[in-house]
FIVOMAR-151177 format. One record per residue: residue in one letter; z, y, x of N, C-alpha, C in turn; residue number from 1. Coordinates in nm, 4 decimals, always signed. Each point is the difference from the previous one (the first is absolute). Layout:
# residues N
  residu        nz        ny        nx       caz       cay       cax        cz        cy        cx  num
       A         Z         Y         X         Z         Y         X         Z         Y         X  NUM
...
# end
This chain:
# residues 113
  residu        nz        ny        nx       caz       cay       cax        cz        cy        cx  num
       X   -0.6038   -3.5933   +7.6940   -0.0343   +0.1302   +0.0542   -0.0540   +0.0887   -0.1118    1
       X   +0.0640   +0.1149   -0.0144   -0.0411   +0.0935   -0.1048   -0.1263   +0.0725   +0.0436    2
       X   -0.0928   +0.0119   -0.0925   -0.1205   +0.0773   +0.0253   -0.0338   +0.0807   -0.1244    3
       X   -0.0256   +0.1275   +0.0210   -0.0421   +0.0909   -0.1070   -0.1320   +0.0614   +0.0417    4
       X   -0.1003   -0.0113   -0.0851   -0.1308   +0.0549   +0.0321   -0.0356   +0.1020   -0.1075    5
       X   +0.0117   +0.1272   +0.0378   -0.0354   +0.1091   -0.0907   -0.1472   +0.0333   +0.0157    6
       X   -0.0659   +0.0324   -0.1095   -0.1412   +0.0369   +0.0034   -0.0308   +0.0939   -0.1153    7
       X   -0.1193   +0.0582   +0.0038   -0.0449   +0.0856   -0.1088   +0.0052   +0.1483   +0.0287    8
       X   +0.0555   +0.0367   +0.1141   +0.0037   +0.1404   +0.0352   -0.1370   +0.0528   +0.0375    9
       X   -0.0075   +0.1307   +0.0199   -0.1252   +0.0613   +0.0385   +0.0028   +0.1490   -0.0193   10
       X   -0.1183   +0.0598   +0.0070   -0.0169   +0.1435   -0.0169   -0.0558   +0.0260   -0.1400   11
       X   +0.0653   +0.0886   -0.0734   -0.0426   +0.0307   -0.1364   +0.0184   +0.1486   -0.0244   12
       X   -0.0810   +0.0552   -0.0873   +0.0143   +0.1409   -0.0351   +0.1150   +0.0184   -0.0986   13
       X   +0.0566   +0.1174   -0.0016   +0.1048   +0.0326   -0.0960   -0.0501   -0.0279   -0.1413   14
       X   +0.0883   -0.0606   -0.0798   -0.0364   -0.0391   -0.1346   -0.0510   -0.1424   -0.0112   15
       X   -0.0270   -0.0617   +0.1126   -0.0518   -0.1360   +0.0013   +0.1089   -0.1047   -0.0125   16
       X   -0.0428   -0.1254   +0.0114   +0.0914   -0.1134   -0.0175   -0.0172   -0.1011   +0.1122   17
       X   +0.1070   -0.0710   +0.0267   -0.0014   -0.1140   +0.0914   +0.0950   -0.1054   -0.0553   18
       X   -0.0280   -0.1254   +0.0349   +0.0904   -0.1088   -0.0358   +0.0401   -0.0738   +0.1272   19
       X   +0.1279   +0.0067   +0.0308   +0.0526   -0.0703   +0.1161   +0.0464   -0.1396   -0.0394   20
       X   -0.0147   -0.0922   +0.0942   +0.0479   -0.1371   -0.0185   +0.0870   -0.0388   +0.1180   21
       X   +0.0955   -0.0851   -0.0249   +0.0840   -0.0537   +0.1059   +0.0190   -0.1483   -0.0256   22
       X   -0.0598   -0.0813   +0.0868   +0.0133   -0.1451   -0.0116   +0.1125   -0.0462   +0.0911   23
       X   +0.0953   -0.0709   -0.0569   +0.1177   -0.0435   +0.0747   -0.0013   -0.1507   +0.0220   24
       X   +0.0494   -0.0403   +0.1147   +0.0195   -0.1421   +0.0293   +0.1276   -0.0148   +0.0809   25
       X   +0.0551   -0.1207   -0.0013   +0.1228   -0.0234   +0.0743   +0.1255   +0.0448   -0.0722   26
       X   -0.0138   +0.0431   -0.1254   +0.1145   +0.0367   -0.0815   -0.0131   -0.0677   -0.1357   27
       X   +0.1121   -0.0077   -0.0708   -0.0057   -0.0484   -0.1377   -0.0283   +0.1223   -0.0862   28
       X   -0.1265   +0.0236   -0.0232   -0.0443   +0.1269   -0.0576   +0.0659   +0.0272   -0.1341   29
       X   +0.0124   -0.1024   -0.0826   +0.0449   +0.0218   -0.1380   +0.1433   +0.0497   -0.0098   30
       X   +0.0813   -0.0199   +0.1030   +0.1391   +0.0454   -0.0078   +0.0197   +0.1365   +0.0652   31
       X   -0.1075   +0.0536   +0.0536   +0.0094   +0.1280   +0.0685   -0.0260   +0.1178   -0.0916   32
       X   +0.0845   +0.1030   +0.0137   -0.0409   +0.1314   -0.0458   -0.1003   +0.0501   +0.1035   33
       X   -0.1114   +0.0548   -0.0462   -0.1035   +0.0480   +0.0919   -0.0160   +0.1512   -0.0143   34
       X   -0.0142   +0.0670   +0.1116   -0.0111   +0.1452   -0.0018   -0.1197   +0.0452   +0.0829   35
       X   -0.0483   +0.1171   -0.0334   -0.0962   +0.0716   +0.0831   +0.0706   +0.1246   +0.0543   36
       X   -0.0136   +0.0194   +0.1302   +0.0474   +0.1202   +0.0675   -0.1219   +0.0693   +0.0615   37
       X   +0.0212   +0.1247   +0.0381   -0.1040   +0.0706   +0.0747   +0.0638   +0.0898   +0.1048   38
       X   -0.0769   +0.0250   +0.1045   +0.0455   +0.0889   +0.1061   -0.1144   +0.0897   +0.0426   39
       X   +0.0209   +0.1286   -0.0203   -0.0967   +0.1005   +0.0429   +0.0334   +0.0447   +0.1421   40
       X   -0.0972   +0.0535   +0.0730   +0.0264   +0.0437   +0.1377   +0.1148   +0.1006   +0.0052   41
       X   +0.0947   -0.0254   +0.0874   +0.1110   +0.0910   +0.0179   +0.1065   -0.0055   -0.1067   42
       X   -0.0129   -0.0944   -0.0921   +0.0967   -0.0103   -0.1093   +0.0656   -0.1383   -0.0007   43
       X   +0.1133   -0.0068   -0.0692   +0.0690   -0.1281   -0.0123   -0.0724   -0.0898   -0.1004   44
       X   +0.0188   -0.1285   +0.0190   -0.0545   -0.0955   -0.0952   +0.0729   +0.0168   -0.1338   45
       X   -0.0761   -0.0001   -0.1096   +0.0590   +0.0218   -0.1305   -0.0426   -0.1082   -0.0984   46
       X   +0.0896   -0.0279   -0.0937   -0.0293   -0.0979   -0.1036   -0.0957   +0.0594   -0.1025   47
       X   -0.1039   -0.0749   -0.0311   -0.0994   +0.0446   -0.0970   +0.0206   -0.0692   -0.1342   48
       X   +0.0133   -0.1320   +0.0028   +0.0116   -0.0762   -0.1242   +0.0639   -0.1345   +0.0310   49
       X   +0.0663   -0.0555   -0.1003   +0.0619   -0.1318   +0.0144   -0.0218   -0.0784   -0.1280   50
       X   -0.0192   -0.1307   +0.0167   -0.0070   -0.0905   -0.1138   +0.0967   -0.1141   +0.0285   51
       X   +0.0914   -0.0218   -0.0934   +0.0996   -0.1040   +0.0203   -0.0590   -0.1380   -0.0280   52
       X   +0.0765   -0.1026   +0.0320   -0.0494   -0.1362   -0.0236   -0.0154   -0.0285   -0.1492   53
       X   +0.0677   +0.0788   -0.0829   -0.0140   -0.0168   -0.1444   -0.1102   +0.0874   -0.0587   54
       X   -0.0607   +0.0838   +0.0838   -0.1114   +0.0817   -0.0454   +0.0323   +0.1433   -0.0347   55
       X   +0.1256   +0.0397   +0.0139   +0.0351   +0.1407   -0.0236   -0.0565   +0.0862   +0.1120   56
       X   -0.0373   +0.1214   -0.0349   -0.0609   +0.0894   +0.0983   +0.0722   +0.1336   +0.0058   57
       X   -0.0128   +0.0657   +0.1143   +0.0533   +0.1340   +0.0169   -0.0873   +0.0726   +0.1011   58
       X   -0.0056   +0.1330   -0.0118   -0.0907   +0.0794   +0.0809   +0.0681   +0.1248   +0.0537   59
       X   -0.0482   +0.0460   +0.1138   +0.0397   +0.1311   +0.0474   -0.0536   +0.1044   -0.0970   60
       X   +0.0748   +0.1070   -0.0154   -0.0422   +0.1049   -0.0935   -0.1384   +0.0533   +0.0337   61
       X   -0.0331   +0.0042   +0.1272   -0.1267   +0.0585   +0.0438   -0.1222   -0.0818   -0.0423   62
       X   +0.0203   -0.1261   -0.0389   -0.1149   -0.0841   -0.0358   +0.0054   -0.0487   -0.1439   63
       X   +0.1066   +0.0318   -0.0712   +0.0113   -0.0455   -0.1386   -0.1182   +0.0484   -0.0826   64
       X   -0.0545   -0.0913   -0.0801   -0.1138   +0.0334   -0.0842   -0.1340   -0.0113   +0.0700   65
       X   +0.0014   -0.0177   +0.1333   -0.1252   -0.0119   +0.0756   -0.0148   -0.1375   +0.0646   66
       X   +0.1102   -0.0578   +0.0443   -0.0021   -0.1297   +0.0703   +0.0589   -0.1080   -0.0900   67
       X   -0.0519   -0.1223   +0.0166   +0.0520   -0.1153   -0.0727   +0.0162   -0.1175   +0.0947   68
       X   +0.1210   -0.0543   +0.0061   +0.0256   -0.1185   +0.0812   -0.0043   -0.1233   -0.0896   69
       X   -0.0550   -0.1074   +0.0534   -0.0061   -0.1264   -0.0739   +0.0069   -0.1149   +0.0988   70
       X   +0.0201   -0.1198   -0.0519   +0.0098   -0.1162   +0.0876   -0.0642   -0.1203   -0.0665   71
       X   -0.0481   -0.0909   +0.0841   -0.0541   -0.1271   -0.0458   +0.0714   -0.1084   +0.0803   72
       X   +0.0996   -0.0616   -0.0602   +0.0787   -0.0992   +0.0723   -0.0824   -0.1231   +0.0372   73
       X   -0.1024   -0.0311   -0.0769   -0.0850   -0.1149   +0.0314   -0.0800   +0.0226   +0.1275   74
       X   -0.0251   +0.1278   +0.0310   -0.0775   +0.0343   +0.1200   +0.0872   +0.0574   +0.1102   75
       X   +0.1317   +0.0061   -0.0237   +0.0915   +0.0589   +0.0994   -0.0472   +0.1387   +0.0428   76
       X   -0.0408   +0.0788   -0.0967   -0.0600   +0.1300   +0.0302   +0.0598   +0.1083   -0.0886   77
       X   +0.0235   +0.1149   +0.0622   +0.0432   +0.1187   -0.0722   -0.1078   +0.1067   +0.0158   78
       X   -0.0183   +0.0787   -0.1046   -0.1071   +0.0999   -0.0043   +0.0590   +0.1393   -0.0229   79
       X   -0.0756   +0.0997   +0.0402   +0.0332   +0.1386   -0.0328   -0.1295   +0.0689   -0.0410   80
       X   -0.0133   +0.0250   -0.1288   -0.1144   +0.0757   -0.0513   +0.0342   +0.1481   +0.0091   81
       X   -0.0821   +0.0745   +0.0698   +0.0267   +0.1414   +0.0239   -0.1136   +0.0821   -0.0605   82
       X   +0.0323   +0.0790   -0.0994   -0.0975   +0.0861   -0.0671   +0.0341   +0.1466   +0.0232   83
       X   -0.0952   +0.0854   -0.0283   +0.0199   +0.1454   +0.0140   +0.0614   +0.0336   +0.1349   84
       X   -0.0569   -0.0552   +0.1040   +0.0563   +0.0178   +0.1339   -0.0054   +0.1454   +0.0447   85
       X   +0.1016   +0.0380   +0.0767   +0.0132   +0.1348   +0.0518   +0.0039   -0.0045   +0.1524   86
       X   -0.0346   +0.1086   +0.0661   +0.0084   +0.0007   +0.1474   +0.1398   -0.0364   +0.0512   87
       X   +0.1028   +0.0355   -0.0734   +0.1364   -0.0314   +0.0433   +0.0341   -0.1481   -0.0125   88
       X   -0.0891   -0.0790   -0.0574   +0.0186   -0.1461   -0.0019   -0.0470   -0.0651   +0.1298   89
       X   -0.0603   +0.0784   +0.0879   -0.0469   -0.0532   +0.1277   +0.1161   -0.0550   +0.0813   90
       X   -0.0116   -0.1274   +0.0392   +0.1076   -0.0672   +0.0731   -0.0442   -0.1423   +0.0328   91
       X   +0.0811   -0.0650   +0.0827   -0.0126   -0.1442   +0.0161   +0.0893   -0.0650   -0.1047   92
       X   -0.0543   -0.0927   -0.0757   +0.0725   -0.0669   -0.1077   +0.0381   -0.1410   +0.0434   93
       X   +0.1260   -0.0342   -0.0260   +0.0549   -0.1286   +0.0394   +0.0595   -0.0713   -0.1214   94
       X   -0.0209   -0.1311   -0.0084   +0.0770   -0.0744   -0.0991   +0.1237   -0.0575   +0.0669   95
       X   +0.0995   -0.0341   -0.0806   +0.1312   -0.0339   +0.0554   +0.0748   -0.0914   -0.0942   96
       X   +0.0195   -0.1248   +0.0401   +0.0853   -0.0887   -0.0789   +0.1455   +0.0217   +0.0391   97
       X   +0.0916   -0.0556   -0.0765   +0.1411   +0.0167   +0.0348   +0.0688   -0.1296   +0.0405   98
       X   -0.0722   -0.1126   -0.0087   +0.0610   -0.1278   +0.0331   -0.0943   -0.0867   +0.0821   99
       X   -0.0080   +0.0194   +0.1331   +0.0746   +0.0965   +0.0791   -0.0736   +0.1335   +0.0046  100
       X   +0.0693   +0.1064   +0.0409   -0.0686   +0.1285   +0.0206   -0.1010   -0.0126   +0.1129  101
       X   -0.1202   +0.0502   -0.0213   -0.1054   -0.0156   +0.1002   -0.1040   +0.1090   -0.0216  102
       X   -0.0644   +0.0404   +0.1117   -0.1060   +0.1008   -0.0060   -0.1295   -0.0593   +0.0519  103
       X   -0.1100   +0.0313   -0.0676   -0.1314   -0.0354   +0.0490   -0.0560   +0.1120   +0.0854  104
       X   -0.1321   -0.0056   +0.0222   -0.0634   +0.0998   +0.0869   -0.0386   +0.1258   -0.0758  105
       X   +0.0004   -0.0073   -0.1324   -0.0342   +0.1149   -0.0820   -0.1500   +0.0186   -0.0162  106
       X   -0.0348   +0.0853   -0.0944   -0.1398   +0.0350   -0.0234   -0.0091   +0.1509   -0.0182  107
       X   -0.0958   +0.0605   +0.0663   -0.0131   +0.1463   +0.0010   -0.0704   +0.0486   -0.1260  108
       X   +0.0595   +0.0975   -0.0641   -0.0622   +0.0696   -0.1135   -0.0155   +0.1458   +0.0386  109
       X   -0.1219   +0.0491   -0.0088   -0.0285   +0.1397   +0.0318   -0.0705   +0.0635   -0.1191  110
       X   +0.0579   +0.1079   -0.0502   -0.0561   +0.0701   -0.1151   -0.0464   +0.1369   +0.0463  111
       X   -0.1276   +0.0253   -0.0142   -0.0558   +0.1285   +0.0420   -0.0033   +0.0978   -0.1172  112
       X   +0.0156   +0.1265   +0.0330   +0.0023   +0.1038   -0.1049   -0.1389   +0.0519   -0.0295  113
# end
């Protein structure tokens, strides 16, 4: 049974930082490309960042230079370090493996202006 537990969200002022974590179980973590998505109210879910099983990373243009994705295969955990947060980063953030594709419950990030 796949389980994804996202944590680290919260309320932060613009310019602040948060570090999200996603602990995975029930999957072979090391062979998965892992991604972070987000969904703001009234908007479609969008890809924020991805880290491949080999460690390559890619980011949405809107977060490049501010967010960093990383993974710890020994802990079956993927992270998203978010710096210089903006109000438009407010959303529910989800991690997402690809083998198999699965969604957790997400973690709320709210950035106040």
